[in-house]
Each structure stands twice: as structure tokens, then as C-alpha cells.
C-alpha positions, 0 to 999 in steps of 0.5 A: 039591426045591431044596437049598443045600450050604455047605461049604468043602471043593470036592472034597466039595461037588462030591461031595455036589452031583454025587450029590444032582443024581443023586437028583433034587434041584436044588442050588446050592453055596457055600464060605463063610459069608458067600455061605451066609447071603446065598443062604438069606436070598435063595432058598427053598430046601427044606433046606440043608446046612451045614458048621460050620468055614467062612471068613467066618462058621461054621456055627453064625453062619450057623444063628444069623442064618438064625433070627434073619431068620425063616428056617425052612428046615430045615437039616442040619449037617456036623460034623468027627468027634471035634472041638471043636464040640459037636453040642448047640450046632447044635441050641441055634442052630436047626439040624434034624438033623447028620451027623459026617464022614465021612458015608454019602451014602445017610444024607445023602439019607435025613436030607435027604428026612425033613427036606424031608417035615417042614418047616421048624420052627414059630418057638418061641413067645415066653415073657413075663413082665410086662415081661420077654421071651424069645425062644428062637430068636434067643436075645434077652431084653427087659425093658420093650422094651430089650434085655438083654445075657445070656451063654449060661449066664444066658440058660439059667437065665432060660429055666427060671425063665420057662417054671416061672414062679410055680412054686418050682424047686429048686436041684437042679432048675436043676443038672439042666436048665440044667448036667447031671444029673451036675454035681458040682461046687459046687451053690452055683454056681446062687446066683451066677447068680441074683445075675447076673440079679438084677442085670441084670433087677430085684432082686426079680423072682426070689425066694428061697423059704427052704429051697425054691428060687426063684421068678420072680414074675409081675410 
């Protein structure tokens, strides 16, 4: 099994490399995000170990670029304990697993073997409603063939509406799925984001169902 390790801490990378080689893996190592991205797109690896905090290009960006290039090699991300980066973001951008530093080498090898057995993920299906096309993997939205720039929250609201197209969804359902089940802010924030989407997409496409919620029309 061939593994790419992208880790800027040279001593840690070498320790991981030696351990994986001893366990029968063939290992390549890169120490910055730009080189890691190049290697991952040029060589067919079975699995990638990707640190988040990297010079040149962080691990989030590397993972996002890989998925945008249709490289679906399983990715295990390394995150700093109590760091500022959220593991959830790694999954949102296409990572398959993560480990928090410091980690057990035994657990690392077990996770890598599990990812290899599982194989690369199937590319997410595009969501299409009328002339709107949403690509969950690339985090990209097009309307009539032209890309529409959305913020992360706008994208999540639109994705939820598109996955429930034709159905009426309540404000509380949107808050629970897009924000948080324990969200205690102003629920009218949903109306604000619906307004943003209407201005960027189509004033009439997202319908307000009085007393019930919102519905994304099929056409």
C-alpha cells in the first residue's frame, strides 16, 4: 500500500514514515501543502495522511483542491489538540477521517488500513433544480451555467432546500440542520439568509409559505 504523508514537522514526519515502512507501507513524504497537492495529483496513492497546519497551503485547502480535481484518494487529516481548526470543517471539505495530535501510532496504522479497505469515496451526486446545479464536493453552485458565489452559510441553506425541493421546510428545521439543534439566537436569521439567496439566485424561486416555512420550486 502506498501512502503520502504531508507533514511539516520533519521529525514527526520521519517517525511516521519509518513506522509505516516497518509495517509494510510504501511511503512518500512532503513537508508543505503545495508539494503535497502536487504529489497527490501526480501519483496514485492508496491513502493520504494530511496535516492541517502546513506552510504554503493549509491542509483544508489541499483537501478541497484534491476533491475539486476529482482525486478521491482517502484522506486522514491530522489536527492539533485544542487547536483553532474544527474537525467538522475537514469532513465538510472531503476528508474521510482525522486524528488529533498527539496520536497513537497503532491507531494511525489501524485507521489507514481501514480507509484502504474502504477505498475512495464515491463522488457526491450533483443536485439539480431547474437551471440551478449544486456540487457538494466542489462547494460550487451554478445558475444557467454561470457560477454563483455564495458564502459557506448561504451554500448550506441552499443545499438543504435543494435536498428537500418541492417540500415545505420550516424555519426551525433549517436552523437545526444548517446552524445547530441548540441554536439560541434570533430565528429570524433564516429570513436574512433566504433574502441573500433570493438576491443572488432568483427572487421567485424560493417561495415563502405563510405560516409554514419555505419551499424551493422545481422550476
